MARFI-310752 format. One record per residue: residue in three letters; y, z, x of N, C-alpha, C in turn. Coordinates in steps of 0.2 Angstrom, whole numbers, plus 5000, padded with zeros to 4 digits. Each point is the difference from the previous one (the first is absolute). Layout:
<pts>
ALAYZXYZXYZX/...
</pts>
This chain:
<pts>
MET493549745034500750004999500250024992/THR500149964996500150014993499550054997/ARG499449985001499450044997500150075001/GLY500250035006500050075002500550034995/VAL500649964999500550034996499850014993/ALA499749944997499850004994499550054998/LEU499550015005499550054999500350074999/GLY500650025004500350065000500450014993/LEU500249954997500450004994499650004993/THR499449975001499749984994499450044997/ALA499950065003499650044996500450054996/VAL500649974998500550014994499550004994/LEU499649965001499549984995499650054997/VAL499850055003499550044997500250054995/ALA499750014995500250054995499950075002/THR499650025004499950075001499950015008/ALA500150055003499950015007499350005002/GLY499550024995499350005001499849935001/ALA500249964996499949935001500149975007/VAL500650025002500249985007499550025005/ALA499950074999499550035005499449965000/GLY499749994995499349974999500049935003/ILE500649964999500049935003500150015007/ALA500450045003500150015007499450015003/ALA499550054997499450015004499649945000/ARG500049964995499549945000500349955005/LEU500650005002500349955004500150025007/GLY499950065001500250035007499749965006/GLY499449984999499649965005500349945002/ASN500549974996500349945002500550005006/VAL500350065000500650005005499750025007/GLN500349975005499950015007500550055002/HIS499850055004500550055003500149995007/ILE500650015003500150005007500350075002/ASP499850025006500250075002500649995005/LEU500650024998500649985004500250075004/GLY499650055000500250065003500249995007/GLY500650035001500350005007500349935002/MET500049954996500249935002500749984997/VAL500250044995500749994997500550045003/ALA500649975003500550045002500450034995/GLU500350055001500550034995500649965000/PRO500350004994500749964999500550045004/SER500549965003500550035004500550054996/SER500049994993500450044995499650004994/ALA499750054997499749994994500050074996/PRO499950004993500050064997499350035001/SER499950064998499350035001499649974994/SER499350005002499549974995499750054996/THR499949994994499750044995499349994999/GLY499849945002499349984999499849984993/LEU499449994999499849974994499450034997/ASP499950075001499450044998500150004992/ASP500650004997500049994993500649954998/PRO499849944999500449944999500550014994/GLY499850054995500450004995500550075000/ALA500050035006500350065001500850005002/GLY500349944999500749995002500149985007/SER499649975003500149975007500149935000/ALA500549975003500049935001499549975005/VAL499849944999499549975004500249935002/THR499949995007500249945003499449975003/ILE499949944998499449965003500249945004/LEU499749995005500149945004499549954998/LEU500249944997499549954998500049945005/LEU499549985003499949955005499649954997/GLY500249935001499649954998499749975006/SER499450015001499649975006499849934999/ASP500149965005499849935000499449995003/GLN499550055000499449995003499649954997/ARG499649965004499749944997499349995002/ASP499650065001499350005001499750024993/GLY499350004999499750014995500249964993/ALA500250044995500249974994500749965000/ASN500450025005500649975001500049945004/ALA499449985003500049945004500149944996/GLU499850004993500149944996500749994999/ILE500550045001500749994998500349965006/GLY499750005005500349965006500450035004/GLY500249975006500450035005499650015007/ASP500450035005499750015006499650075000/ALA499450005000499550065000500250055006/ASP500349975005500150045006500650045000/THR500449994995500650044999499950064995/MET500450055001500150064996500750025000/ALA500349994994500750024999500150034993/SER500550034999500250034993500749974999/ASP500049944996500649974999500350024993/THR499750054996500350024994500050085001/VAL500650035000500150075001500450024994/ILE499850054996500450034995500050085000/VAL500550035000500150075000500050024993/ALA499550034997500050024993500150074999/HIS500650024996500250074999499950014993/ILE499750064998499950024994500350074999/SER500550004996500550065000499650074997/ALA500250055002499750074998499950014993/ASP500549974996500050014993499549954996/ARG499849955004499649944998500449964995/GLN500650005001500449954996500349945003/ARG499849995007500249945003499549985005/VAL499949945001499649975005500449945003/GLU500150015007500449965004499649965005/LEU500149945000499649965005500449965005/VAL500150025006500549975005499649965005/SER500149945000499749955004500450005007/ILE499649995006500350005006499849935003/PRO500549965001499949935003499650005006/ARG499549965001499650005006500449985006/ASP500649974999500449975006500550055002/SER500050064997500550055002499950025007/MET500650015003500050035007500150075000/VAL499550035003500050085000499750035006/ARG500050065000499750045006499350014998/ILE499549995005499350024999499950055005/PRO499850064998499850055004499449995004/ALA499950055005499349995003499550024995/CYS499549964999499450014995499450035004/SER499650044996499450035003499449984996/ALA499449995004499449974998499550074999/VAL499449984997499550064999499850025007/ASP499949965005499850025006500550035005/GLY500650014997500650045003500449955005/SER499949945000500449955004500649994995/THR500649985004500649994997500349935002/SER500449974996500449945001500750025002/ARG500349965004500750015002500549994994/PRO500550045000500549994994500449945001/HIS500349974995500449945000500650024996/ASP500649995004500650024997500349954995/ARG499749945001500249954995499549955000/ALA499749994994499449964998500049984993/GLN499649954998500049984994499550054996/PHE500250024994499650054996499349995000/ASN499749944998499449994999499550005006/GLU500450015006499650015007499750065000/ALA500250054996499750075000499350004999/PHE499849964994499350004998499649975005/SER500249945003499749975005499950045007/ILE500550035002500050055006499450054999/GLY500050034994499550054998499349975000/TRP499949944997499449975001499849985006/LYS500449975005499849995006499850065004/LEU500450064999499950065004499350034998/GLY499950004994499350044998499549954997/GLY500249944998499449964997499850024993/ASP500450044997499850024993500650004995/ILE499950014994500550004995500350075001/ALA499750055001500350075001500650005005/THR499949975006500550005005500649954997/ALA499849954997500549954998500450034995/ALA499750044995500450034995500450065002/ALA499750035005500450065003500649985003/CYS500049945004500549985004500649984995/THR499849964995500549984995500350064996/TRP499650054998500250064997500550045005/SER499950015006500450035005500749955000/THR499949945000500649965001500550004994/VAL499750014994500450014994500450065000/GLN499650065002500350065000500650005006/GLU499849975005500550005006500749974998/ASN499949954996500649964998500450024993/THR499650044996500350024994500250074999/GLY499650045004500150074999499650034993/VAL499749954997499650024994499350025002/ARG499850064998499350025001499549964995/ILE499549975003499549974996499450044999/ASP499850014994499450044998499449975001/HIS499949934998499449975000500149935002/VAL499449965002500049935002499449974996/ALA500249944998499549964996500049935003/VAL499449975002500049945003499649964996/VAL500249944997499749954996499949935003/ASP499649964997499949945003500049944995/PHE500049945002500049954995499550004995/ALA499350015002499550004995500050054995/GLY500350065001500050054996500649994994/PHE500549975003500649984995499849954996/GLN499649955002499749944996499650034994/GLN499550055002499650034995500350044995/MET500650035002500450044995500349964995/ILE500349945002500349954995499549984996/ASP499449985002499549974996499750064995/ALA500050065002499850054996500450014993/ILE500649985001500550014994500149924997/ASP499549965002500049934997500649965001/GLY500350015006500649975002500750034998/VAL500549975003500750034998500549954999/ASP500450014995500549954997500650015005/ILE500349955002500650005004500449934999/CYS500750015000500449944999500149975007/ILE499949945001500149965006500649954998/PRO500650025003500649964998500049935002/THR499849995006499949935003499449995003/ALA499849945001499349985003500050045007/MET499450025001499850045007499449975003/LYS500149975006499549975004500050025007/ASP499450035003500050025007499349985002/ARG500149955005499449975003499650055004/TYR500350055002499650055005499650054995/THR500250014994499550044996499749974995/GLY500249934999499749964994500350014993/LEU500650045000500350014994500349944997/ASP499949994994500349944997500150014992/LEU500650024999500150024993500649964997/GLY500049984994500549974997500550054996/PRO500649984998500450054997499850024993/GLY500250064998499850024993499750075001/GLU499850024994499650064999499349995002/GLN499750045005499449995002499550065000/ARG499449994999499550055000499649995007/LEU500150055004499749995007499350045000/ASP499549965003499450045001500050035007/GLY499550045003500050035006500249965006/VAL499749945000500049955006500849985000/VAL500249984995500749975000500550055001/ALA499950064997500550065001500050025007/THR499450005004500050015007500449955004/GLN499949944998500349945003500850025000/LEU500250024994500750014999500350065004/ALA499650055000500250065004500049995007/ARG499649955003500049985007500549955002/SER500349964995500349945002500750025003/ARG500249975006500650015003500449935001/HIS499649945000500249945001500149954994/ILE500250034995500149964994500549955000/GLU499849944999500449945001500750014996/GLY500649985003500650014997500350075002/THR499750045003500350075002500150005007/ASP500350065002500250015007499450035004/GLY499450014997499550035004500150075002/SER500550044997500150065002499550054997/ASP499950065004499650054997500350034994/LEU500650004999500350034994499849964994/ASN499949935000499749964994499350034999/ARG499650005005499350034999500050074997/ILE500450045002500150074997500250004993/GLY500549954998500249994993499449984996/ASN499649965002499449974996499550064999/GLN499950045006499550054999500350064996/GLN500650015000500350054995500049984993/ARG500149944999500049974993499250004997/LEU499649985005499350004998499750074999/LEU500250055004499850074999500350034993/SER500649984999500350024994499749974994/ALA499749945000499649974995499450034999/VAL499750025006499350034999500150074997/LEU500550045002500150074997500149994993/GLY500449954998500249994993499449984996/GLU499549965003499449984996499650064999/VAL499950045005499550065000500350054995/LEU500750015000500350054996500049984992/ALA500049934999500049974993499349994997/LYS499550005004499349984998499750064997/ASN499549994996499550064997499650035006/VAL500149975006499650045006500350075000/LEU500650014998500250075000499650054996/THR499749984995499550044996499349985000/ASP499949945002499349985000499650015006/VAL499650055000499750035006499649945004/PRO499549964996499749955004500449955003/GLU500649984997500449965004500350035005/LEU500250074999500350035006499650015006/LEU499350014999499550015005500049935004/SER500049944996500049945003500649995005/PHE500650024997500649995005500050045006/LEU499850074999500050055006499449985004/SER499549974998499549985005500249955004/ALA500449954997500249945004500650035005/ALA500450044997500650035004499850045006/THR499450035000499850045005499549975005/SER499849934998499549975004500149995007/SER500749995002500149995007500650045002/LEU500050064998500550055001499850045006/THR500550015005499950055006500650055000/THR499850064999500650055000499850055005/ASP500550055001499950065004499650044996/GLY499750055004499450044997500350044994/ALA500650025000500250044994500249964994/LEU500049945001500249964994499449974997/ASN499650044996499349984997500249984993/VAL499449974997500149974994500250064994/GLN499750065001500250054996500750025000/ARG500350005006500750015001500449944997/ILE499849955001500449944997500050004993/ALA499450014997500050004993500450064997/GLY500050065003500350064997500849985001/LEU500249975005500749995001500249944995/ALA499649954999500249954995500050034993/TYR499550054999500150034993500650034999/SER500350035005500650044999500649954999/LEU499949935000500549954999499949974993/ARG499650034996499849974994500649984995/GLY500550045001500649994996500549955002/LEU499949975006500449955003500149934996/ASP500549975001500149934997500349965005/ARG500049934999500249955005500750015003/ALA500450034996500750015002500150055005/GLN499550045001500050065004499749985007/ILE499849945001499749975006500549965004/THR500350025005500549965004499749965006/PHE500249945001499849965006500649985004/MET499950015006500649985004499749985007/THR500449965004499949995007500550045004/ILE499850035005500550045004500649965002/PRO500650024999500649965001500049985008/ASN500149945000500049975007500549945001/GLY500149975006500449955001499749965006/PRO500349945002499849965006500050045006/ASP499650005005500050035006500549965004/PRO500550035003500549965004499749965006/ALA499450035003499749985005499549944999/ASP499850004993499549954999500049994992/ARG500349944998500149994993499349994996/ASN499550005003499350004997499750074999/ARG500450055002499850074999500650034996/VAL499850064997500550044996500050075003/VAL500650044999500150065002500250044993/TRP499950065000500250044994500750025000/THR500350004995500750014999500250084999/ASP500650025000500150074999499850024993/ASP500049964995499750014994499350035000/ALA499649975005499350025000500050085002/ASP500450035004500050075001500150044994/ALA500449974995500150044994499450004996/VAL499649945000499449994996499550055003/TRP499950015006499550045003500250074999/ALA500650025001500250074999499950024993/ALA500149964995499950014993499350014999/MET499549965002499350014999499850065004/ALA500250025005499850065004500250064996/GLN500650004996500250054995499750004993/ASP499649954999499749994993500649984995/LEU500549965002500549984996499949934999/PRO500349974994499949934999500249955006/VAL499649955002500349965005500549964998/VAL500149984993500549964998500450054995/PRO500650035002500450044996500149974993/ALA500050054995500149974993500749975000/ASP500550025004500749974999500049935003/GLU499549985004500049945003499549954997/ALA499650024995499549964997500349964995/LEU499749944999500349954995499750024993/PRO500349984995499850014993499349975000/PRO499550034996499349974999500049934998/ASP499649965002499949934998499549994994/ALA499750064998499549994995500349984994/GLY499649964995500349974994500250064996/GLY500549974995500350054995500750035003/ALA500350034996500750035001499950055005/PRO500550015005500050055005500250074997/GLU499750055002500250074997500750015002/ALA500350044996500750025001500150055006/THR500549995004500150045006500650054999/PRO500150055004500650044999500649965000/SER500149945004500649975001500149954993/THR499549994996500049964994499750034995/PRO500250064997499750044995499949964994/ALA499450014997499949974993500450044995/PRO500349964995500450034995499650044995/PRO500350054997499650044995499949964994/ALA499450014997499849974994500550024994/THR500349954997500450024994499949944995/ALA500350014994499849954994500249935002/ALA500550005005500249935002499649975006/THR499650055002499649975006499250004999/THR499950014993499250004999499849944998/ALA500449954999499749934999499749975007/PRO499549964999499649975006500549985005/ALA499950025006500549985005499849925003/ALA500549975002499849935003499650015006/PRO499549955001499650015006500450005007/VAL499850055004500350005007499649965005/PRO500349955003499649965005499750045005/ALA499349985002499750045005500349985007/PRO500050055005500349985006499649945003/THR500449965004499749945003500050005007/HIS500250055003500050015008499249995002/THR499949965005499350005003500050035007/ARG499650055001500050035006499649965005/ALA500349995006499749965006499550055003/ALA499349994998499550045003499949995007/GLY500050055004499950005008500750015003/ARG500549994996500750005003500450054996/GLU499850024994500450044995499550054997/PRO500250064999499650054997499949984993/PHE499450014997499849994993499550054997/THR500050014994499550044997499449954996/GLY499550034998499549964997500249984993/ALA500650024997500249984994500549955001/ASP500249985006500649955001499749935000/ILE500549954999499849935001500149985007/THR499549975003500049975007499949935001/ALA499949974994500049925000500049984993/THR500249944999500149974993499649935000/CYS499650004994499649944999500249964994/GLY500650004998500249964994499950054994/ALA500149974994499950044994499350024998/
</pts>
């Protein structure tokens, strides 16, 4: 889940392209690759693909990030039913061609969508479903082929079928790898505005600023049944988005960006349980990430695809007309949140002047120290409202 995105953004860290290449070569053996040849259906309407032979050559990149709840091997200690295989975390990550934007759009697992016929390695196919819950796509693929490749391919096809966005790559991550990634950066700081307790995952956090280790961060990412909430997937998505934002902020702020030994430790953990399509190797990930070295937190946008209650089942959601605009913008490499719809930044300090409120020219009468301008106080509702990594998503007192 988060680990896949963090890996893609954090070799921002390397001072030279040569250092990136050297690190990538040392870590290449960590990543498992799956062959999806012939199993992914074309989107019903999508722009032509430019490929990723040269990640820095002005091509947008869209990666499907899947959080697998596989519970065998190292994941067995995390708990749950080892006989199930699902992907309850799905993020479409778009990196703009100019490398000035990263947009992470979450798809609720309870979305009602069309699942096309899916194909397995042996040539067998599943029947299409005109109306099914989104996360069934991964399960259908798993049951059809009995492998991650078929499960990922079925989800990939489903995303393209319902969005019209061409996906370039897929990355599947699991609980164990995410936990190791958090521990590799010595935990992550996050504001917990109210007590959070979930008996299903073991999460038990008091309110206030917290530093989470890998175990607790994983519990938070998985929790859906937090006491006092409605148990909706949108709440869990909000927690995941806030956690991911905190992770990226931690990595971007730490000396890991220039400290090669610390970088190696982080990337080793980040790739320890990563499964990708064959074209998304570590060298490509590192090269792509290096091209994002000038990115800051305000250029990373998180959002959930616009949705509303399903009229046929209030426990499910359907995408609204606004979702079409989001996918169309992504397909054209335009901002998924138009600038004229974005709220003022919530980062501390005075907001920058805008064309509608121009700053007055400096004169003798205006050179005296200005009165402090209150920082914006709007808090974005993660999971239900778009936000950037520089925005406030929770408050924990003074």
